[in-house]
N, C-alpha and C positions, 0 to 999 in steps of 0.2 A: 071346450078344450080344457083338459085337466091342467092344473097348476104344476109347474116343475117341482119335483121332489128334491129335498136336500139329502144327498147321498153320503154326507159326512158321518163317520162313525161317532156314536154317542156314548161309547164306553168311557169310564172315568179317566183312563190313561190318555186316550186321544183328546178328550175334552180338556184335560189339564195341559197337554202340549199346546193346544190352540190358545188357551188363556195365557200361558207363559210367553208365547210369541207376541200376543197383544201387549203384554206388560213390558216386554223388551223394547218394543218400538215406542211405547209411551216414554220410557226412560231416554231413548235415543232422541226423541223430540226435544228434550231439554239439554242433554249432554252429548248429543251426537257430534257436535263440533269438535269435541276433544279427539274423537276417533278420526276425524277428517283433517286433523292438523299434522303437518310434517314437522319433525324435530328440526329439520334443516331450516325451517322458517321461524325458529324460535325468536331470533333477534329481528329479522326483517319484518315480520308481521306483529311483533311485540305481543307474543302469545301470553307472556306472564301477566301483562296488564289486562288480558281478557278474563283471567280467573276472578271469581268472586272475591271481594275485598277481604272477607273473613278467612278465606283459604290462604290468600297471600300473607296475611298477618300471622297465621299459624305455621305456614311452611317456610317463611323466610329465615328462621333461625333453627329449623329442625335438622339435626344431623342425619346424614344419609342412612346410617345404621339404624337409628330409631325409626325413621320413616319406613325402612324395609320391614322391620318387625311389625309395625302397625299395619302396613299394607297386607302382610301375610296373616293378619288376625291374631297376633300375639297379644294376649290380654294383660301382659305385664307393663305395657306402656301406660304411664300415668299422666301424660300431657293432656290438656283439655283441647279437644278438637271441635271444629264447627259442626253443628248438627247436620247441615246439608252434606258435608263430606262424610260423616259417619253413616248417614242414610244411604249415600251412593255406594259406599263399600258394602253395606249390608244387603242392599238390593242386588248388587252384582253377585254376591255370594249365593243368594237365594235363587237367582234366575240362571246361573251358569249350569252347564252340563256337568253332572256328577261323574267325575273321572276316577272315583275310588272303586276299583273292580271288586273289592271285598265287601262293599256295601250293597245289600240286596236292592236298595232304592235306586241304584244306578241302572238297573235293568228296566228298560221301557219296552213293553210289549202289549199290543192291542189285546184286550180281554176277550174279544170275539175270535181271535186267531191264536190264542194261547195254546201252546203245546206243553207237554210235560217237561219241566225243567229240572235237571238234576242239581240239587242244592249243593251237593258235594263236588264242587268244581275240580278240586285237586285230584279226587279219585277218578273223575271222568277223564281228565287229561292224562293221568298216569296209566289208565287202562287203554287209552287211545293209542299209545305207542305200539306199533307192531313189532313185537320182539323178534325181529329177524336175526338179531345177534344174541349170543349167549350173554346172560347178565354179567358175567365176569368181564366181558369186553367193556361194558359201560363203567366198570370200576378201574379200567386202565386209562391213566391220564394221557398217555401218548396217543391212544386210540381215539379218545374223545377230542383231542386237539386237531385231529384230521378234519373235523367238520367246521373248524373255525379258520382254517388256512385261507389266506388271501383276503380275509375280512378285516377291515380296520377295527382296532380295539374298541372304539367308541360305538361301533355298530353291532358288535357281537351279541351283546345282551338283547338288543331290540330284535335282531333277526331270530335268535333262538327262542325268544318269548313268543313272537308271532307265529313261528313254526309250530310251537306247541299248541297255540290257540287254533290254528288251521287244522292240525291233526285231530284235535278234539272235536271240531265241527264236522270233519269228515267221518269220524267215528260215530257221532250222534246221528248223522244223516245217512249212515250205512253207505257211504260213498267212497269208491276206490280211486276216483280220478280227480285231478286238480288242474285248473287252467290258470297259470300265472301270467297276468297281463302287465306289460312293462317290466319284464323280468330282469333287465339289465345283464349283469354278468352271472346271473343264475345262483347267487348265494342261497337264497331262500329255497329255490327249487331243488338244489342238491340235498339240502337237509331233509326236505319232505320226501324225496325219492329214496335216498340211501339210508337215512336214519329211521324214517317212519314207514318205509315200504309202500308209498303211494305212487300211482302212475301220474306223472307230471308232464304237461305240455306247456311250453313257454312261448309267449308271443312278445317280440321286441322289435321296435322300429329301427333301431341302430344295428346295422350289420356287423360293425366292428365289435360291439359288446356281445353280440350273439356268437361270433366266432371264438371270442375269448371264453365264453361260458362253455362251449363244447370242449375246448381244450382242457379246462379245469375239471369238467365232468369226468373225462377219461383219466386225468391225473388222480382224482379222488378214488375212482373205481380201482385203479391199479394199486393204490396205497391200501385200500381195504382188503384187497385180495392177498396182500402180503401177510395180513393177520388172519384172514379167513379164505383159504384157497378156493373153496367151493361156493363162494358168494356169487350170485347170479342176478341180482336186482338190475333192472334195466335203467339206463341213463334217461334223464329228462329229454324230451324231444323239443327242438328249438326251431321256430319259424319267424320270419320277418314279415310284419304286416302293420298297417296303420288302421286303427279302429275308427269307424265313423258311426254316428247315430242315425240309423235308418232301419226300418223293419226288414228291408231286403238284405242288407249287410248282416243283420243279426241272424236271419234265417239261414243264409249261406254259411256263415261262420259256424253256427251250431251243427249244420250238416257235415261240414268239413271236420269238426272236432269229433263227432261221433264216428266218422269213417276212420279218422286217425287213431283213435283209441282202440278201435277194433283191429286195425291192421298192425300197428306198432306194438301193442301190448297184449295181443291175442285175447281180446275180450269179446263177449257176446254183446249184442245191442242193448240188452237190459242192464248191462254192467257199465255202460258208458256215461251215465249221468255224472255230472261233475260239480265241483265247487269252484267259484270264481274268487281269486285272491289277487291282491295288489298292494305291495309295500310302497307307499308314497306315490300313487298315481297322480300326476301333475295336472292341475287346472281342470279342464273339461273331461279328462279321462275318467275321473271318479264318477261324475254323473252318467257318462256313457255306460260304465259298468253297472251302475244301479239300474239303468233302463234295461240293459240286457238281462240282468237277473230277474227283474219284475215281469219281463215279457216272455221268457222262455221257461217252460216247465222242466227242461233238462237240467237247468241250473238249480241245484238243491240247496246251496247256501252261498253267502258272499261274505268275505272277510277283507276289508280294505282299510288303509290308513291314509287318508287324503293329505295333500299338501299344496302349496302355491295357490291358495284360494284367490289371490288377486288376478290369476290368469283365467278365471272362470269367465265365460261369455255371458255378459249381463244383458246386452241388447242385440237382437238379431231379427232380421226379417224372414229368415228361413225357419219354417215350422219344426219344432222339436230340437233345435240346435242350441237352445239356451242351456248354460250350465247352472245358472241361478236366476230365479228360484225354480225348483222342480215341483214344489208343492202347489197345488191349485188354490189351496186356502191362502197361502202366503202371497201368491200372485194376485189374488183378489184384494189384498190389503193395499190401501192407497199409498202408504208410506213404507213399502217393502224394500225400496232400493237401498243399496249399500255402495259406497264409493270404493275406488281402488285402494285408497289409504286404509279404510276400515277393514277391507278384506286382507290386506297385507298384515295389519296388526294381529289378525286372527291366526296368523302362522306362528306367532311367538307365545311361548308359555310364560305367564306372569311369575310362576314359581322361580324360574331361572333368574329373573331380575331381582326378585325379592331376596333370594339367597346371596346374590352378589352384593346387594346393599347391606344386608344384615351382617355379612362376614367381612365387610370392608374390601371386597375384591372387585371394586367397580372402577379401577383405574383405566381399564380399557374402554370404558364408556365415554371417557373424555373426548374421544375422537368425534363423537356426535356434536359436542360443543365446538370443537375446532371447525367441523364442517359447516355448522350454522354460522359461525363467525366469517368463514370464507364466503358464504353465500351473500352476506351483506356487501363484501368487497366486490364480488362479481356483478351483482345487480347494480351497484353504484356506477360501475364502469360501463355496463351495457345490460339493459333489461332483458335482452334476448338470451343472456347467459343464465337466466334463472332456471334452477333445477337441472343444470347441466350434469351429465354423467361423467364420472372420473374412473380411472382404473382403480382396482382394489389395492389398498395399502395395508400391508401387514403391520398391525399395531404392536409396538414394542414398549416395554416398561420405560417410563420417563420420556416418551415421545413428545416433542414440542410442536407447537403450531407451525413453526417454520419448516420442520421436517415433514410434516404432513403436506404442506403446501407445495414443497419441492417435488 
């Protein structure tokens, strides 16, 4: 009987990814307890005392602004830091995912599946826009504002950016159709449909959000026609459904999508290949979309920005229902497990906290200190009250411990 063959890709990129995974878990073997610690337990579990003595000595009189600068890699810091702390910062920088989209090294693609990549990303994205409007309309401030209506200001940049990325992917894949999973109130779908001329189908579990999306679709369509009377782009199509990870569900969904694109958008079967997109698919929804993309040839590209990693299914007796890990290589690693706390930390960008510390805008973070102090009071009263959930409290400037407790 022949020995089992190793089907892992041996290209430099895939090999480097596996080495990086091994290195990450080697670091976690030593410092993983930091990720598994709750801020709320700072006083109760005496977390400060668990830090190496050299760290405590260096950090005890370090101003927050200076620590924020050092943590973000500012080389102007002159303080002498412990070598182990310096090494941890350096290894974290080396092993983290490169999120600089302008750096060519941030692109990870298997050498055996490499396709032609257009290095001029800006040009690709610019030409990806379907100029269904005259260019003069794009120079009209009021017209452009139509596509941001009902979107919260802090979300506008993100939605318009990912819309441009999705349109660029559709352009490169010669794909006319988009399936927006977890589409919510349809902000992203409307931009892709009305501004980029794509055929968009939305799948949303919440019927209330779906109804609101349809209302705003019609509102935007009427607003556009005030500027362009002969505008005839079709609205996104909205359907309510809950996606599950199974080959039967994936096959039925794909068939339904093909039929829908044919009937609602007057497309031939060869034109119904689609791209899968999702802005902040929560928990297991992102792995479900990845599995759907990898199993169906009709899905030409996928563009998702996951969130709520702590809601991923870690342990399950049902085959194929795990949200983490998806990788067979990672699953084979003995120390691949991650705790709820570690996955929750992954939802937060370190840059945000570094900026708060550097700029002295960290007053709102004092609420975590208050909550940790309150934890000691609760546990002293009754151990069963440990990690109790409380209603959200709006943090205001100068808030006291008593105000938070009330």
